C-alpha positions in Angstrom: 110.6 111.0 89.2 107.8 108.8 88.0 107.8 106.7 91.1 107.7 109.9 93.3 104.7 111.2 91.3 102.9 107.9 91.7 103.9 108.0 95.4 102.4 111.4 95.9 99.1 110.5 94.3 99.1 107.3 96.3 99.9 109.2 99.5 96.9 111.5 99.1 94.7 108.4 98.8 96.2 106.9 101.9 95.9 110.2 103.9 92.3 110.4 102.9 91.7 106.9 104.1 93.3 107.6 107.5 91.4 110.9 107.8 88.0 109.1 107.2 88.9 106.6 110.0 89.5 109.6 112.4 85.7 110.2 112.5 84.7 106.6 113.2 83.6 105.7 116.7 85.2 102.3 117.1 88.1 101.6 119.4 91.8 101.7 118.6 92.2 98.0 117.5 89.1 98.1 115.3 90.1 101.4 113.6 93.6 100.2 112.9 92.2 96.9 111.6 89.8 98.8 109.3 92.5 101.2 108.0 95.0 98.4 107.4 92.4 96.4 105.5 91.3 99.5 103.4 94.9 100.3 102.6 95.8 96.7 101.8 92.7 96.5 99.6 94.0 99.5 97.6 97.4 97.9 97.2 96.5 94.3 96.3 95.6 95.0 92.7 98.8 97.0 92.2 101.4 95.0 94.2 104.0 95.2 91.4 104.0 99.0 91.6 103.8 99.2 95.4 106.8 96.8 95.7 108.8 98.8 93.2 108.1 102.0 95.0 109.0 100.6 98.4 112.2 99.0 97.0 113.4 102.2 95.3 112.6 104.5 98.2 115.8 103.5 100.0 118.0 104.3 97.0 116.9 107.9 96.3 119.3 110.6 97.1 119.3 114.3 97.8 116.0 116.1 97.0 114.2 112.9 96.0 115.1 111.3 99.3 114.0 114.4 101.2 110.6 114.3 99.3 110.2 110.6 100.0 111.0 111.1 103.7 108.6 114.0 104.1 105.9 111.7 102.6 106.6 109.1 105.1 106.8 111.6 108.0 103.4 113.0 107.1 101.8 109.5 106.9 103.3 108.7 110.3 101.9 111.9 111.7 98.4 111.1 110.4 98.6 107.6 112.0 99.6 109.3 115.3 96.5 111.5 115.0 94.3 108.4 114.4 95.8 106.6 117.3 95.3 109.5 119.6 91.7 109.9 118.5 90.9 106.2 118.8 92.6 105.6 122.2 90.2 105.3 125.2 92.9 107.0 127.3 95.4 109.7 126.4 98.6 108.0 125.2 102.0 109.6 125.6 103.3 111.0 122.3 106.1 108.5 122.4 103.6 105.6 122.5 101.5 107.1 119.7 104.7 107.5 117.6 105.9 104.0 118.3 102.5 102.5 117.4 102.4 104.6 114.2 105.9 103.5 113.2 105.1 99.9 113.9 101.9 100.2 111.9 103.9 101.4 108.9 106.6 98.8 109.4 104.1 96.0 109.8 102.4 97.2 106.7 105.7 96.9 104.7 106.2 93.4 106.0 102.6 92.4 105.3 102.6 93.8 101.8 105.7 91.7 101.1 104.0 88.6 102.4 101.0 89.3 100.2 103.2 89.9 97.2 104.9 86.5 97.7 101.6 84.7 98.5 102.7 83.9 102.0 99.5 85.2 103.6 95.9 86.2 102.8 94.4 89.7 103.0 92.8 88.8 106.4 96.0 87.3 107.8 98.0 90.3 106.7 95.5 92.7 108.2 95.6 90.9 111.5 99.4 90.8 111.4 99.7 94.5 110.8 97.5 95.4 113.8 99.1 92.9 116.1 102.5 94.0 115.2 101.5 97.7 115.8 100.0 97.1 119.1 102.4 94.5 120.7 
């Protein structure tokens, strides 16, 4: 319950960060880079909490799992909105969704690499964007 409460507060911060990026005028790669860097900058000082949250997310059951899943779904939807807004041409929904999912997946991999000291903030930011757009 505590991790879900922390997750909800954290999610609101993340959604606000993504929403701010929606109004920028840069292209897709630059916006994804800026958002990834901003989100990673939020997480670096609290890596122990972030890693615990990510790790426990898969073991929740019933209502807790449904809550965690809806939090992920909404974040994914906001990433899709950002991708659509930043793309120079209209992307098919499936492509928007795949890039959003890869952004979130790359972020999970990148945050782990930061936690274990395998990469720097800049390396991780580049990795997340490259992973999302490949």
